[in-house]
C-alpha positions in Angstrom: 91.8 -85.6 -90.0 89.2 -86.4 -92.7 89.4 -85.7 -96.4 87.8 -87.1 -99.6 88.0 -86.7 -103.4 86.3 -88.2 -106.4 87.4 -91.1 -108.6 85.8 -93.9 -110.7 85.3 -97.6 -110.9 84.2 -99.7 -113.8 81.2 -102.0 -114.0 81.4 -103.5 -117.4 81.9 -100.5 -119.8 80.0 -98.3 -117.4 82.0 -96.1 -115.0 80.5 -95.2 -111.6 81.8 -92.4 -109.4 83.7 -93.6 -106.3 84.7 -91.3 -103.4 88.1 -92.0 -101.9 87.7 -91.1 -98.2 90.6 -90.9 -95.8 90.8 -90.7 -92.0 94.2 -90.2 -90.2 94.3 -90.6 -86.5 96.9 -91.2 -83.7 97.6 -94.8 -82.9 99.7 -97.7 -84.0 100.9 -97.1 -87.6 98.5 -99.0 -89.9 97.3 -98.5 -93.5 93.9 -100.1 -94.2 91.8 -100.0 -97.3 88.1 -100.9 -96.9 85.1 -100.8 -99.3 85.3 -104.2 -100.9 88.8 -103.8 -102.5 90.2 -106.7 -104.5 93.9 -107.8 -104.3 95.1 -105.2 -106.8 93.4 -102.4 -104.8 94.9 -103.7 -101.5 98.4 -103.8 -103.1 98.0 -100.0 -103.6 99.3 -99.6 -100.1 102.8 -100.6 -101.1 102.8 -98.7 -104.3 101.4 -95.5 -102.7 103.8 -95.7 -99.7 106.9 -96.0 -102.0 105.6 -93.3 -104.5 105.1 -90.8 -101.7 108.5 -91.4 -100.2 110.3 -91.4 -103.6 108.5 -88.1 -104.5 110.2 -86.3 -101.6 107.4 -86.5 -99.1 107.0 -88.4 -95.8 104.6 -91.2 -95.3 102.8 -90.4 -92.0 103.4 -92.9 -89.2 99.8 -92.9 -88.1 96.6 -94.9 -88.3 95.4 -94.4 -91.9 92.0 -95.7 -93.0 90.9 -95.4 -96.7 87.3 -96.1 -97.5 86.2 -96.5 -101.1 82.6 -95.4 -101.1 80.0 -96.7 -101.9 81.2 -99.6 -99.9 78.8 -102.2 -101.3 80.3 -102.2 -104.8 83.4 -104.4 -105.3 86.4 -102.4 -106.4 89.0 -103.9 -108.7 92.0 -102.6 -110.6 94.8 -100.1 -110.0 92.7 -97.0 -110.5 92.9 -95.5 -107.0 96.7 -95.2 -106.4 96.7 -91.5 -107.5 93.7 -90.3 -105.5 94.8 -92.3 -102.4 98.3 -90.7 -102.5 96.8 -87.2 -102.9 94.3 -87.8 -100.1 97.1 -88.9 -97.8 99.3 -85.9 -98.6 96.5 -83.4 -98.1 95.1 -85.1 -94.9 98.6 -85.3 -93.4 99.0 -81.5 -94.1 102.2 -82.0 -96.1 100.8 -80.0 -99.0 100.2 -76.3 -98.3 98.0 -73.8 -100.2 95.8 -76.4 -101.7 93.2 -75.2 -104.2 90.2 -77.0 -102.6 87.8 -75.4 -105.1 89.7 -77.1 -108.0 89.7 -80.4 -106.1 85.9 -80.3 -105.6 85.4 -79.7 -109.3 87.8 -82.6 -110.2 88.1 -86.3 -110.3 91.4 -88.3 -110.1 92.5 -91.6 -111.6 95.8 -93.3 -112.2 98.2 -96.1 -111.2 101.5 -95.1 -109.5 104.9 -96.6 -110.0 107.2 -96.9 -107.0 109.1 -93.8 -108.1 105.9 -91.7 -108.3 105.3 -92.0 -112.1 101.7 -92.1 -113.1 101.0 -95.1 -115.4 98.1 -95.4 -117.8 95.0 -97.3 -116.9 92.3 -99.1 -118.9 88.7 -97.8 -119.4 89.7 -94.2 -119.5 87.2 -93.2 -122.1 84.3 -94.7 -120.0 85.5 -92.7 -117.0 85.9 -89.5 -118.9 82.3 -89.8 -120.1 81.0 -90.4 -116.6 83.2 -87.6 -115.3 81.3 -85.2 -117.6 78.0 -86.7 -116.7 78.8 -86.2 -113.0 79.1 -82.5 -113.6 82.8 -82.4 -112.9 84.8 -79.8 -114.7 88.3 -81.3 -114.6 89.6 -84.8 -114.8 93.2 -85.7 -113.7 94.4 -88.5 -115.8 97.7 -90.2 -116.8 99.4 -88.5 -119.7 99.5 -91.8 -121.7 95.7 -91.8 -121.6 95.2 -88.3 -122.9 94.7 -89.0 -126.6 92.0 -91.6 -126.1 90.1 -89.6 -123.5 90.2 -86.5 -125.7 87.4 -87.7 -127.8 84.8 -87.0 -125.1 83.3 -83.6 -125.4 82.6 -81.3 -122.4 85.3 -82.3 -119.9 88.7 -80.6 -119.4 91.5 -83.1 -119.0 94.6 -82.5 -116.8 97.3 -85.0 -117.8 100.4 -85.6 -115.7 103.4 -87.8 -115.8 104.1 -88.1 -112.0 102.8 -87.3 -108.5 104.8 -84.1 -108.1 103.2 -82.6 -111.2 99.7 -83.2 -109.8 100.7 -81.7 -106.4 102.0 -78.6 -108.2 98.8 -78.2 -110.1 96.5 -78.5 -107.1 98.6 -76.0 -105.2 98.5 -73.5 -108.2 102.3 -73.8 -108.7 102.0 -75.0 -112.3 98.6 -74.1 -113.9 99.5 -72.8 -117.3 98.7 -74.9 -120.4 97.1 -77.5 -118.2 93.4 -77.1 -118.9 92.7 -78.5 -122.3 89.8 -77.8 -124.7 90.2 -81.4 -125.5 87.4 -82.1 -127.9 88.3 -81.9 -131.6 87.6 -83.6 -134.9 89.9 -86.6 -134.5 88.7 -88.2 -137.7 91.8 -87.1 -139.6 94.2 -87.1 -136.6 97.2 -89.0 -137.8 98.6 -89.3 -134.3 96.4 -92.3 -133.7 98.8 -94.9 -135.0 96.8 -97.7 -136.7 100.0 -99.9 -136.8 99.4 -100.5 -133.1 96.1 -102.2 -133.8 95.9 -105.9 -133.7 95.0 -108.3 -136.5 91.3 -107.9 -135.8 91.3 -104.4 -137.3 93.7 -104.7 -140.1 92.5 -105.3 -143.6 96.1 -106.5 -144.5 96.7 -107.0 -148.3 93.4 -108.4 -149.2 90.8 -107.2 -151.7 87.5 -108.4 -153.2 89.2 -108.6 -156.6 91.1 -111.6 -155.2 87.9 -113.6 -155.4 87.4 -115.5 -158.7 83.8 -116.1 -159.8 81.1 -116.4 -157.0 79.2 -113.4 -158.5 76.0 -114.3 -156.6 77.8 -114.6 -153.2 79.6 -111.3 -153.9 76.3 -109.6 -154.6 74.7 -111.1 -151.4 77.7 -109.9 -149.3 77.4 -106.4 -150.7 73.7 -106.3 -149.8 74.4 -107.8 -146.3 77.2 -105.2 -145.6 75.0 -102.4 -146.9 72.2 -103.1 -144.3 74.3 -105.0 -141.7 72.2 -108.2 -142.3 73.2 -111.6 -140.9 74.4 -114.0 -143.6 75.2 -117.7 -143.9 77.6 -119.1 -146.6 77.3 -122.8 -147.4 79.5 -124.7 -149.8 82.0 -127.5 -150.2 85.6 -127.2 -149.0 87.8 -124.8 -150.9 84.8 -122.9 -152.6 86.0 -119.6 -151.1 83.6 -119.1 -148.1 86.4 -117.9 -145.8 88.0 -115.7 -148.4 84.7 -114.0 -149.0 84.0 -113.5 -145.3 87.5 -112.1 -144.6 87.1 -109.5 -147.3 83.8 -108.1 -145.9 85.7 -105.7 -143.7 87.4 -104.2 -146.8 84.1 -103.0 -148.2 82.6 -101.6 -145.0 82.7 -97.8 -144.3 84.8 -96.6 -141.4 83.0 -95.9 -138.1 81.5 -92.5 -137.6 82.5 -90.6 -134.4 79.7 -91.9 -132.3 80.3 -95.5 -133.4 84.0 -95.1 -132.8 83.5 -94.0 -129.3 81.2 -97.0 -128.6 83.7 -99.4 -130.0 86.7 -97.7 -128.3 84.9 -97.9 -124.9 84.7 -101.6 -125.2 88.3 -102.1 -126.3 89.6 -99.6 -123.7 88.8 -102.2 -121.0 92.0 -103.9 -122.2 95.2 -102.1 -121.5 96.8 -102.8 -124.9 94.2 -100.4 -126.3 94.9 -97.7 -123.7 95.7 -94.9 -126.2 94.1 -96.0 -129.5 91.0 -94.5 -131.0 89.3 -97.1 -133.2 88.0 -96.0 -136.5 87.9 -99.3 -138.4 85.0 -101.7 -138.0 86.1 -104.7 -135.9 86.4 -108.2 -137.5 86.3 -111.0 -134.9 86.9 -114.6 -135.9 86.9 -116.9 -132.9 87.7 -120.6 -133.2 85.0 -123.2 -132.6 86.7 -124.3 -129.4 86.1 -120.9 -127.8 84.7 -120.9 -124.3 81.3 -119.5 -123.4 82.8 -116.7 -121.4 85.1 -115.8 -124.3 82.3 -115.8 -126.8 79.4 -114.3 -124.9 81.3 -112.5 -122.1 81.7 -113.3 -118.4 84.2 -114.3 -115.8 84.5 -113.5 -112.0 84.7 -109.9 -113.0 82.8 -109.9 -116.2 84.6 -108.8 -119.4 83.2 -108.4 -122.9 83.2 -111.5 -125.1 83.8 -111.8 -128.8 80.2 -110.7 -129.6 80.8 -107.4 -127.9 84.3 -107.0 -129.3 82.6 -107.3 -132.7 80.2 -104.4 -131.9 79.5 -102.2 -135.0 81.6 -104.7 -137.0 81.6 -108.3 -138.1 81.5 -111.5 -136.1 82.7 -114.4 -138.4 82.0 -117.9 -137.2 83.8 -120.2 -139.6 82.9 -124.0 -139.6 79.7 -122.9 -137.8 78.4 -126.5 -137.5 81.4 -127.4 -135.4 80.5 -125.0 -132.7 78.9 -126.6 -129.6 75.1 -126.4 -129.7 75.0 -124.5 -126.4 77.2 -121.7 -127.9 75.0 -121.5 -131.0 71.9 -121.2 -128.8 73.6 -118.5 -126.7 73.6 -116.2 -129.7 69.8 -116.0 -129.9 69.2 -113.3 -127.3 72.2 -111.1 -128.3 71.1 -111.2 -131.9 67.7 -110.0 -130.9 68.5 -107.5 -128.1 71.8 -106.2 -129.4 73.2 -106.3 -125.9 74.3 -108.9 -123.3 73.6 -108.4 -119.6 75.6 -110.4 -117.0 74.6 -110.4 -113.4 77.2 -110.7 -110.6 76.7 -110.0 -106.9 73.6 -107.8 -107.4 75.4 -105.8 -110.2 74.4 -105.9 -113.8 77.2 -105.7 -116.4 75.9 -104.5 -119.7 77.9 -104.9 -122.9 76.6 -103.8 -126.4 76.8 -106.4 -129.2 75.3 -104.9 -132.3 77.2 -106.8 -134.9 76.8 -108.3 -138.4 76.9 -112.1 -138.1 78.7 -114.0 -140.9 78.5 -117.8 -140.8 80.3 -120.3 -143.0 79.8 -124.1 -143.0 80.0 -127.1 -145.2 76.6 -128.6 -146.4 77.3 -131.9 -144.7 79.9 -133.8 -142.7 81.9 -134.9 -145.7 81.4 -131.5 -147.3 80.2 -132.5 -150.7 76.4 -132.7 -150.6 75.0 -131.5 -154.0 78.6 -130.8 -155.2 78.9 -130.8 -158.9 82.1 -132.9 -159.0 82.4 -135.1 -155.9 79.8 -137.5 -154.6 78.5 -137.0 -151.1 79.2 -140.0 -148.8 76.7 -139.0 -146.1 73.3 -140.6 -145.7 70.1 -138.6 -145.5 70.0 -139.2 -141.8 73.6 -138.1 -141.3 72.8 -134.9 -143.2 69.8 -134.2 -141.0 71.8 -134.8 -137.9 74.5 -132.5 -139.2 72.0 -129.6 -139.5 70.3 -130.4 -136.2 73.0 -128.6 -134.3 71.7 -125.3 -135.9 68.2 -124.8 -134.5 65.2 -123.3 -136.2 65.3 -120.1 -134.0 68.9 -119.5 -135.0 68.2 -120.1 -138.7 65.2 -117.8 -138.5 67.6 -115.0 -137.4 69.8 -115.4 -140.4 68.6 -112.9 -143.0 70.4 -114.3 -146.0 71.5 -117.9 -146.8 73.9 -118.3 -149.8 75.1 -121.4 -151.5 78.8 -121.0 -152.5 79.4 -123.6 -155.2 82.7 -125.1 -156.3 84.6 -123.0 -158.9 84.5 -124.4 -162.4 87.5 -124.5 -164.7 86.6 -121.3 -166.5 86.3 -119.2 -163.3 89.5 -120.6 -161.9 91.9 -120.1 -164.8 90.3 -117.4 -166.9 91.0 -113.7 -166.1 87.5 -112.5 -165.7 86.9 -108.8 -164.6 86.4 -108.5 -160.9 85.4 -105.4 -158.9 87.8 -104.3 -156.2 86.8 -103.5 -152.7 86.9 -99.7 -153.2 84.3 -99.9 -156.0 82.0 -102.0 -153.8 82.7 -99.8 -150.8 81.6 -96.7 -152.7 78.1 -98.2 -153.3 77.8 -99.3 -149.7 78.8 -95.8 -148.5 75.9 -94.4 -150.5 73.5 -97.0 -149.1 74.6 -96.1 -145.6 74.1 -92.4 -146.2 70.5 -93.1 -147.4 69.8 -95.1 -144.2 71.3 -92.4 -142.0 69.0 -89.8 -143.5 66.0 -92.1 -143.3 66.4 -92.8 -139.6 68.0 -89.5 -138.4 64.7 -87.7 -137.6 62.7 -90.6 -136.2 62.1 -89.8 -132.5 62.8 -92.4 -129.8 64.5 -94.7 -132.3 68.2 -95.0 -132.2 69.0 -97.0 -135.3 71.4 -96.7 -138.2 70.7 -99.6 -140.5 67.8 -101.4 -142.1 68.5 -104.5 -140.2 67.7 -102.6 -137.0 64.3 -101.4 -138.1 61.4 -102.3 -135.8 58.1 -103.9 -136.8 56.3 -100.6 -136.9 58.7 -99.2 -139.5 58.5 -102.4 -141.6 54.7 -102.3 -141.5 54.8 -98.7 -142.8 57.0 -99.8 -145.8 54.3 -102.3 -146.8 51.2 -100.1 -146.0 52.6 -97.3 -148.2 53.5 -99.6 -151.0 50.7 -101.1 -153.0 53.1 -102.7 -155.5 54.4 -105.3 -153.1 51.5 -105.6 -150.7 49.9 -108.4 -152.6 53.3 -110.1 -153.2 54.1 -110.1 -149.5 50.8 -111.8 -148.7 51.4 -114.5 -151.4 54.9 -115.2 -150.2 53.7 -115.4 -146.6 51.0 -118.0 -147.4 53.2 -120.0 -149.8 56.3 -120.4 -147.7 54.7 -120.3 -144.3 57.4 -118.0 -143.0 57.4 -116.6 -139.5 56.7 -113.0 -138.7 60.4 -112.5 -138.0 61.3 -114.0 -141.3 58.9 -111.8 -143.2 60.2 -108.7 -141.5 63.8 -109.9 -142.3 62.8 -110.3 -146.0 61.4 -106.7 -146.1 64.5 -105.3 -144.4 66.8 -107.0 -147.0 64.4 -105.7 -149.7 64.7 -102.2 -148.3 68.5 -102.5 -148.5 68.4 -103.7 -152.1 66.2 -100.8 -153.0 68.7 -98.4 -151.3 71.5 -99.9 -153.4 69.3 -99.3 -156.4 68.6 -95.7 -155.3 64.9 -96.5 -155.2 62.6 -94.6 -152.9 60.2 -97.5 -152.6 60.7 -101.2 -152.4 59.8 -102.7 -155.8 58.7 -106.3 -156.6 62.1 -107.1 -158.1 63.8 -106.0 -154.9 61.5 -108.2 -152.8 61.9 -111.2 -155.1 65.7 -110.9 -155.0 65.6 -110.9 -151.2 63.3 -113.9 -151.3 65.8 -115.7 -153.5 68.5 -115.3 -150.8 66.3 -117.1 -148.3 63.9 -119.7 -149.5 66.0 -121.2 -152.4 68.5 -122.2 -149.8 65.9 -124.1 -147.8 64.7 -126.0 -150.8 68.2 -127.3 -151.6 69.4 -128.3 -148.1 
C-alpha cells in the first residue's frame, strides 16, 4: 500500500515542500525512515508508534518504509510526526471514509507526544507562507502555533490539539468551525502578550530624558534613527555612550505589518518565540567575546546570528575596539548586501540582516585621549595601533561618527530641560512617513529608508538640486572622500532635510551631515 501527503522542511528561514511517502508491505515488522533524516527525525518512529497506540489505533505489524522526498535534502527537526502518523493510519486502512480531496489540498506539520497530543513547532510562519505559495488551500498545524501563523494572508489554517482531532477532520466527522479566515489586522491584537518577549525587545523603564547634556549626540542619534544610518559613538569612560545607544529603541517607530512578518519569521526559528508576533524593533547587544557563528550565523545546521536577529532593528556593539578584527571585517558584506548567505552541502541558507549599526568605543586604550579633565597615558603609536583594529572599509560604512565628551559640572548637576523619547519619536515617525511615500512608487526598488537608497537615486538628488551641486564637488575635492562616503553624506543630508520637512536638500543640511563625518576624522 502506497500513500503520500504534503509537509514542509526549513532551509534557513525558507520553507520547502516535502512529501511524506509511505509504503507498507508484508514481511518482518520494521519501521524505516529514509530521505536524509537527522536523529530527531529518526526518533519520530518511537513517538509516532506510541501516539498511534495511545490514540486508540493499532500500529501495523508490517514492513513500513517512510521516504521524505526530495531525498537529497537533509531533514532535521520534529516536523514530520503528524504527517507520518496520518500516512500510516490511512495506508494501513484503519481510517475509513477519508476525504482525499481535502488531503490533496492540504499540508500537515506537527510534533506528537506519546499520548497523541500535537505540540507546537518552530518556523511555522515560514511554512504557512510557503504553504500559500505552493497553492495549498489548507494547512494542518498545532493549535499553539495558530496565532503566529494567522498573520499570513491567503491560507486557511486548521489547528488541532491531538491526533484524533485531525483524523475526525479528514474523515468529515468534525468539520464545523475548523476552516479559518485567518488573516486580520493584528496590529491592535492584545492577545499577543508582549510580556513573553525577552530583554532584546523590551524598552524597560528607560527614556531619552534620562540623558543629561550631550545635545549633539542626541541630535545625531535622532537623525540616525530617522534614516536608519550607521553611527559610531566615541568618548571617554562614563560619558554616556551606552546609555545613549540603549535608548535608541525607545525613539524608533514600531514595525509595520510587512516588517513584523520579516522579523517574526527569523525569531520563529527558535521555539521560545513559537506564538509571538513581534511588533517592536529588535535591539541586539552581543558581548565582544561572541563567536563568529553567533554573530554572523552558521553552525552545522545554519541558524541566524545576531546580525539577522537585529533585522529591521538595532545591532549595538559596545566596546567595539575590543571585538576581534576578523569579526569586525565579517560585517563588511552584510552591511553592504543586507543579507548573509551560508553554504552547507550544496544548500544555500539565506538570512536577512538589514539593521542599523550602532558602535561605541573609547578613543584610546586608556580611554582619555583629548579628554578635558584627564590626561591620556597612551603614546601616538599606541593610539594608532588601537584604531588599526577598525579598518578603513569598515569606517567608510559608518555614516555618522560622533564624539561624546565628558559631562561638565553644569550638565551633571543642573536640571536642564531634556526631551523625552515620545517627543523625539513623533518627529522620527514623520520622517519615516515621508520616506515611505517617497519610495513607495519606485518600481523594482524595495527600500524603506534613506540609508537604503541606491546610487541612481542619490545622483538624482544632486542633479535636480543646483543649490548643493557645487558644494558637493568642493567637499569631494577637499576631503578626498570615496564614492561610498559621498553617497553616505547625501543620504544623511536627505534625512536631515526630511526632519526639517524640506522637499530638497539644502546647503545647511549637507553641511550638518558633513560635520558628523569629517570633524571626527580630524580629531582622532
